[in-house]
MIROVEX-277541 format. One line per field, with one value per residue: residue number from 1; x, y, z of N, C-alpha, C in turn. Coordinates in Angstrom, 2 decimals. Each point is the difference from the previous one (the first is absolute). Layout:
% residues N
i: NUM/...
neast: X/...
nnorth: Y/...
nup: Z/...
caeast: X/...
canorth: Y/...
caup: Z/...
ceast: X/...
cnorth: Y/...
cup: Z/...
This chain:
% residues 70
i: 1/2/3/4/5/6/7/8/9/10/11/12/13/14/15/16/17/18/19/20/21/22/23/24/25/26/27/28/29/30/31/32/33/34/35/36/37/38/39/40/41/42/43/44/45/46/47/48/49/50/51/52/53/54/55/56/57/58/59/60/61/62/63/64/65/66/67/68/69/70
neast: 17.69/0.50/-1.23/-0.40/-0.55/0.50/-1.36/0.05/-0.09/1.15/0.39/-0.05/0.75/0.85/0.14/0.22/0.98/-1.49/0.41/-0.48/-0.61/-0.11/-0.02/0.94/-0.16/0.21/0.26/1.03/-0.19/0.09/0.95/0.46/0.03/0.10/-1.00/1.00/-0.24/0.05/0.89/0.70/-0.73/0.18/1.07/-0.13/-1.22/0.72/0.61/0.91/-0.67/0.61/0.72/-1.15/0.16/0.60/1.42/0.03/0.33/-1.59/0.23/0.60/-1.47/-0.20/0.83/-0.88/-0.73/1.08/0.13/-1.09/-0.16/1.06
nnorth: 18.77/0.64/0.27/0.28/-1.43/-1.25/-0.51/-0.90/-1.50/0.09/0.71/0.02/-1.45/0.72/1.24/-0.82/-0.76/-0.60/-0.42/-1.15/0.57/-1.37/0.30/0.22/-1.07/0.04/1.16/-0.65/-1.38/0.50/0.76/-1.03/-0.25/1.02/0.01/0.40/0.34/-0.85/-0.40/0.84/-0.30/-1.42/0.04/0.76/-0.65/-0.57/0.24/0.36/1.23/0.76/0.28/0.60/-0.88/-0.79/0.17/-1.12/0.31/-0.85/-1.45/0.02/-0.03/0.46/0.92/0.20/0.19/0.18/0.92/0.07/-0.11/0.69
nup: -0.19/1.07/0.62/-0.89/0.34/-0.82/0.37/0.66/-0.54/0.81/0.05/-0.90/0.46/0.70/-0.37/-0.99/0.58/0.29/1.10/-0.51/1.13/0.98/0.73/-1.40/-0.19/1.31/0.03/-1.10/0.67/0.91/-0.90/-0.75/1.09/1.16/0.46/0.16/-1.52/-0.18/0.06/-0.21/-1.08/0.31/0.29/-1.55/0.36/0.19/-1.01/0.59/0.36/-1.03/1.23/0.09/1.65/-0.69/-0.09/0.08/-1.46/-0.31/0.06/-1.31/-0.79/-0.82/0.38/1.04/-0.89/-0.83/0.79/-0.08/-1.53/0.47
caeast: -0.43/0.64/-1.22/-1.04/0.32/-0.61/-0.38/0.73/-0.74/-0.70/-0.44/-1.17/-0.76/-0.21/-1.01/-1.33/-0.45/-0.48/-0.10/-1.30/0.02/-1.18/-0.97/-0.55/-0.82/-1.32/-0.63/-0.86/-1.01/-0.91/-0.57/-0.47/-1.41/-0.56/-1.05/0.40/-0.99/-1.59/0.14/0.08/-1.07/-0.44/0.41/-0.22/-0.77/0.90/1.17/-0.27/0.29/0.64/-0.77/-0.02/1.05/1.41/0.73/1.08/-0.82/0.35/0.98/-0.89/-0.68/0.86/1.37/-0.70/-0.42/0.92/0.75/-0.86/-0.22/1.55
canorth: -0.86/-0.85/-0.10/-1.45/-1.14/-1.05/-0.99/-1.09/-0.72/-0.38/1.29/-0.30/-1.12/0.29/1.13/-0.71/-1.37/-0.11/-1.28/-0.12/-0.88/-0.48/1.35/1.11/-0.96/-0.39/1.19/0.53/-0.70/0.39/1.20/-0.61/-1.39/0.27/1.16/1.45/1.23/-0.59/-0.32/1.67/0.62/-0.63/0.76/1.73/0.68/-0.40/0.69/1.24/0.89/1.14/0.78/1.47/0.94/-0.17/-1.09/-0.85/-0.85/-1.53/0.02/-0.29/-1.11/-1.24/-0.24/-0.63/-1.60/-0.53/-0.51/-1.18/-1.33/-0.78
caup: 0.36/0.89/0.64/-0.32/-0.12/-0.99/0.44/-0.28/-0.39/1.76/0.35/-1.19/0.61/1.39/-0.38/-0.69/0.28/1.61/0.85/0.55/1.15/0.38/0.28/-0.87/-0.56/0.80/-0.15/-1.20/-0.32/0.83/-0.58/-1.05/0.71/0.97/-0.51/1.11/0.19/0.48/1.72/0.15/0.02/1.12/1.27/-0.08/0.92/1.35/0.12/0.64/-0.37/0.59/0.99/-0.52/0.80/-0.22/0.69/-0.89/-0.92/0.03/-0.85/-1.01/0.05/-0.95/0.79/1.11/-0.96/0.02/1.48/0.68/-0.67/-0.27
ceast: 0.61/-0.23/-0.50/0.53/-0.98/-0.42/0.71/-1.14/-0.81/-0.65/-1.76/-1.19/-0.53/-1.35/-1.42/-0.79/-0.18/-0.08/-1.65/0.24/-1.23/-0.81/-0.59/-0.54/-1.19/-0.85/-0.79/-0.80/-1.19/-1.03/-1.11/-1.26/-0.76/-1.11/0.12/-1.42/-1.40/0.21/0.12/-1.71/-1.05/0.36/-0.25/-0.77/0.54/1.12/-0.05/0.38/0.62/-1.02/0.03/1.04/1.21/0.20/0.75/-1.46/0.56/0.77/-1.12/-0.32/1.02/1.39/-0.69/-0.31/0.94/0.98/-0.90/0.02/1.38/0.20
cnorth: -1.21/-0.92/-1.10/-1.03/-0.49/-1.01/-1.35/-0.96/-0.80/1.36/0.16/-0.77/0.31/0.67/-0.74/-0.99/0.10/-1.44/0.04/-1.06/-0.27/1.21/0.61/-1.21/-0.32/1.08/0.32/-1.30/0.40/1.38/-0.48/-0.95/0.89/1.30/1.27/0.85/-0.67/-0.31/1.65/0.34/-0.62/0.81/1.20/0.34/-0.43/0.76/1.68/0.91/1.57/0.89/1.41/0.81/-0.08/-1.68/-0.94/-0.46/-1.11/-0.42/-0.57/-1.56/-1.31/-0.53/-0.85/-1.37/-0.72/-0.59/-0.78/-1.20/-0.60/-0.03
cup: 0.44/0.97/-0.32/-0.01/-0.47/0.52/-0.79/-0.10/1.88/0.28/-0.77/0.57/1.40/-0.20/-0.31/0.78/1.56/0.16/0.07/1.14/0.38/0.55/-0.95/-0.92/0.54/-0.01/-1.29/-0.52/1.11/-0.07/-1.43/0.40/0.57/-0.82/0.64/-0.03/0.59/1.48/0.79/0.36/1.08/1.20/0.56/1.33/1.54/0.30/0.92/-1.36/0.58/1.02/-0.24/1.28/-0.50/0.81/-1.38/-0.80/-0.12/-1.62/-1.28/0.50/-1.04/1.07/0.81/-0.18/-0.13/0.97/0.79/-0.68/-0.12/1.54
């Protein structure tokens, strides 16, 4: 067992701890406040659908909605 390395306290803290950035906090608050599913259902009829002839597939509705609102 020469190759095994024991984790120190600082190694353990770095693997567990994650810094909460302003962006992470903002997105978490936005996720809890905005009724995403209701908005997705509202825009569903207006969104492009997959074309039978091929081509580039449209982006997922939730992704596009979040991009447009933010």
